[in-house]
C-alpha positions, 0 to 999 in steps of 0.5 A: 482475478484468482481472489474473485475466483475463490470469493465466488466458490465461497458463496456458491457453497454457502448459497447451496448449503442454507436451510432448504428443502433437501432430497431424500438421497443417500450420499454414496461415494466415488467408487473405483470406476467414477470418473474423477470428475465426479467426487460425491455430489459434485461434478466439475467439467469446467476444467476438463477439455470437452466437458460437454462430451463428458456430461453427454457420455455419463448421461447416455450411460444413465450413471446412477451417481449423477442422482446424487449430484448437487453441484456442476461446473461447467465451461461454456467454452464451447460449440454453441449447440453443443452447449445447448443439447448438454444443458437440455440433459441436466434437468432429467438427469440431476434433479437434486442440482442445488448449484449451477455454475455456467461461467466463461472466462477460463481462457484469455486472449493475446493481451491476457484479457478473459475471453467470454463464453458462447452462451447466449441463452439457456433451455427453457427445461431449466426451469424445472430445477427446483432445488437450485439455489446458486446459478452463475452466468458470469463471463458469457455473451448474454443479451437478455436474461434467459426466461427460465431464470425468473422461474427459479423461485428457490434461486437465493444467488445470481451472478451475471457479471461480464455480459451484454445485458442491456436490461433486467425484465420484470419478471425478475420480481419473482425471485422472492427469496434472492439475497445476492445479485451481481450484474456488474460489467454490462451494459445496463441503461435502466433497471425494472421497477419489479427490481423493488420487490425483491424484499430479501435481496441483501447484496447488489452490485450494478457497478460498471454499468450505463444507468443514468437513473434509478427507479424509486422502487429501489427504496423497498429494498428493506433487507439490502445491507449493501448497494453498489453502483460505482462507474456508472452514469448517475446524475442524481439518485431518487428520495426513497434510498432514505428507506433502505434503513438495513443499508451498511455500504452504498458505494456511488463513486465515478458517477456524475452526481450533482446532489445526493438525498440529505436523508442518506446521513440519517441511515442508523447502520450506515458505515461507509458511503463513497461519493468520489470522483462525482461533480458534487460541488455542495452537501448538506452539512450532515453529509460533510462532517460524517466520518464515513464519507468519502468526497474525493475528487469533487469540486466542492464549494466551487462555482458551477461553470454554467452559473458563471457563464453567459448564455451562448458560452460553450460549456467547459468540458468535464476535467479528465481523470486519470489512474496509474498502476506503476510507481514510475510512469508519466501522464499528459495535462493539457490546459483543460486540467486532470485529476490524477491518482497514482498506483502508490495512492499519491493524487494530483489536482490540475486545474483548469489553466494550470498550464497554457501548453500542454506538458507531459509530468514524470514521476516515481516513488522512491525508497527513502534514504538519507540522500533523498530525505532531509530531516532536522533533529527532532523530525520523523520521516512518515512516506516515502519519497515522489519526485515530480518532473521536470524539477522546477515547472511552475504553474499558472494555477497552484497543484493540489498533492494528497500524499499518504502517510503512515499515522505517527503516534501521539506526541505532545507538540507536534505537526505532519507537514510536507517537505519539498526541495527547490534550489538545493534547499528544503522548506515545509509547505502548508499541510492539511489532514484528511482522513479517509479511513482509520489509520488512513491518512492524506497530507493535502498541500499546494504545490508551487514547483516540481521537485521531491516531495516527503511527509515528515513529523515535526515539532509544532513551527511558529513563524512570523515576519519580523518587520523593522517596526518590531513584533511578538512571537510566542509558541503555540505549544509552550505559552511560556516561550516567547520572543520580543523583537524591538524597533531597529532590529532588522532594516529589512523584513525577514522571516523568523521560526520557533520550535520547542521540544519538550524533555520529561523530567524523569528521563533526566533524573535517570540519566543524571542520578540526581533527583531534583535536576530539572530543565526547560523545553528546549527552544530552537530559533532561526531566521533568514536574512543576516545572522545577526540582529541590529539590536538585542532580541529578547528570549523568555524560557520558562524556568524548569519545572519545580524550580521558581525565581525566588527560591532557586539557587543561582549558582545551579541554573545554566543557560546552554547554547548549541550552534550546528554543526558543533558537537558540544554545548556551550554554557553561556551564563556568564556571558549573559544577564538573566532577568528571573521573574517567579515563572520564567527567565529572560535574556538577550541575543543578537543571533538565533541557534539552540537554548536551554536552560538547566537546574542541576548540582553537576559543574561540567553541564555541556557534555551532560547536555549533549547526552541528554539531547541524544537521548530525546533523539534515540528511539529504542529497538529489537532486532529479529530474524525469523526463518520461514517454516516451510522454506528455512532458507528464506529469512525475514529480517527486521528492525521493530520499536520495542513497543511493537515487538511482540505484537509484530511476532503474534502475527508472524510466528505462524509462518516463521520460527526464530530466535527471541529477539535482540537485547534492546538497542537505540537507533537515530531516525535515519541511521544506517545498519547492516545485517551481516551473515556469518559462519558459512551463511551468505546471501543467496540472490544479487540485491540492489541493497547488498554490498559484499554479502550485507544487506544494508538499512535505513532506520526510520521509526514510523516505517517498516524496516523489514526486508527478506532474503534467501540465503545459501551455503558452500557446506555440506548440508546432506551430512549434517545442519548448517548452524550459522549466524546473522550480525547487525552492525552500525553504519554503512558496510566499510570498503573493507568488511572486517572478518568475523573473529575482528568483528567479534573482538570490536564488540567489546569496545565501548563505541562498537558497532555491533549491535547484535547476533541472532543464530541461523539454522540451515537444517539437514537436507534428507530427501530431496533427490526424488520428485515427491513432495517437498523436493527442491526444483533442479532447473537448468540455469537460465537467464531471463530476458533480453538485451534491451530490457535486462536480464533476471537470473535463477537467483533473481527470480528465486528472490521474486517467488519469496515475495509473491505468496498467496497472490501468485495465482493473480500473477500467474493468470496475469503472465497468461497461464491457463487457469487449467494448469493454475488448478494442476500446480495446486494439486501437484503441490498441495499444502506446499505453497512455496512448491506452487510459487515456485514451479509456476514462476519457473515453468513459465520462465523456461517457456520464456527463454529466448524471448523478447519482452519477458522481463516487462511481461513479468514486470506488467503482471507483477503491477496487475496484480497490484504487486508493485513492490515486488516489481520496484524490486525488479526494477532495482534489480536491473538497474543494478545489473545496468551499472555492473554491465557498465562498469565491466565496459569501463574496465575493458576500455569500450566505454569512456569514463564520462558515459552516462550511466543507464538509469542515473537520470531521467534521460534515456539510455540505449545500454543494454540491462544484465543482472 
């Protein structure tokens, strides 16, 4: 909401600064006797109580500075008669006015919704404002457009959103220089043909109305670049839309369109055509193939229900569409089916008849951790973990699932799949990729059951069903890799799969220090059914690069075999018969595992193969620790792939400062590590990812391995600065956390867990006892919340404040804070964003002390402000508090040992949540 308000303010200034005739008046600064809301050529009365009385008083005094005013902002939350009398004084006292903002929306109702102002019309005398170029009448009760508006012939921008307009007059076409018009969230049922006369119009927003048709004259808007018609009732579009040759953005989602003009694909400047969530079943090929078209939520390719039903059959109801705003919620599914979009970007489509009885589906998006993620040795995780329950639910028809994932780096012979869990085993689903925008990809699959789902990048897998008659399985990425199953190899059909991993020769030579060393692709074979085949199976591998069957030295060729969970590779060259051709090596096996051909002068190859295999799976990363420039107590910790370090630092160093990144270290996908603050520095808040003051991480190469924490110290910072450090260690936090001296000794070992140490400095505190700029908040200890929803401590709130950033005004408004209080906080803590956030959050928390439902209100405000990440962190803090509360009850003997911990299952618990 605040971002939108700032956008309108910038448009107001831009419109009023265009090259229009300006009055020949001399600029005058506000004198010592001028009121605070009158500054230069601006008169801002929208945030002051009794703004109408203030303006009438200035007019009665014939204040000379009124002649200089070009910008007027006035709240419409006033008595209607007083407001009308005040506006009647504007033309005679502010003759050079260029921008007039008469908005409601500053006040909010009991549920936090913006309240409309009392404005229902405008005085006719306002039509004499010959210099007016910007008029904002948003959030009012206008049912018809005031007659004076079409007479403002210099008008460049007209904002009419959130009113009660059912139609626009024909006279609107007289505004020949109008370039911006927004009439969103009204009740428009039709548009006047005169709208096509607005030849200068560039941006037109008519979303959230009741339009079912468009006039053909709309094609006359020759300069229109953006047209938004989302969330209306449009069933068709006029062909004249293809004449909008300047159009760049056309938004038509959430309508009832069954067809669109084919010529839209040929608009020369169009970069986005949004057709999501309509009733489109057929589209011209040129639109289907266009990369700028968004089509999700349309029944493309499906037959029309009308064409399949005989006369007299009741028409099938439209499939409901649900849009959810939380990462932990539920929704109903009926036999009618539904389309669901979750806050995390996940989409589901339940076709009609998927269930015979109504069912409630629960979902949750989990942060990835090894207990929830199943990865193969060469897999990479691309998404969070989605849980849908009740687990194991089967549907009459397949449910479609779209998962948003991080686009992976290009890797040879790899593919993206959706992985799911069923009956304690993981399997991969047939997956199709859809690109909605650059760097925004979806993985689509058909869901056979409800359980856990995640997106994985894996080596290309080729699979087949082996019948008793035998068959041939070939690799699609490496044509030379083949497996031949002879007749009689199996009595019953069994599924087999193959994965091939490539290793660059230069990496192997660097590892071995041998210029002529080479290896074949690494082959992994797996199967279902009995562990062995009844007949030997022939495997073909290409010889290592640079080696041919006629010139090789047989003593240097080794066939290696690895069977998990063994730690070493075995040399089985002497146990098999190698048949060599010019390019290939063939051998026979009776059971499947991993196979690898090596060509080297080394003799003990098994240990070298283990190191080479580890090198294939390792990622080179750097560790960084940066402190926020405005608040050194806020520390950003991140583990970055080496190729992303420079770009990330360029982006962060505007707001953070710190030492150079650590030396390069190597980590496995899914490897645990932790950060330990040392030398007098500790973590300030009790966090769910913090154990004994150590912050826990799990490394996933394609995800953001970043956390921001607040630190504190028990040392006296008023005497001198505190010079501490943060060290990074491999593995989970041990039960007995080693002392720093012992940890320092461990760093010297060959297998040391220590990875890096970076300096952290807390500057000396100076002048923080006053109340001036930069003063720290001094607040009484508080526990926000109640026993039912849980408690948040002052440290928890500090952690929340550190995550909000520039989104804090939207959160404040959703918390019910008046807009004028936001302006006061901005003024009092200008140039201090952290001070603004903390003051807002703690002043609100102090008012909520002792009131039930405060924590739930904060969670709702965070979600409504699109900060689900912070809301999820707060929920994790509450869950941690519940566990600690339950443990304390057990220690005092007030609860049985087998009592269920709150939050550990889908069942409800009545234990209070405390943190």
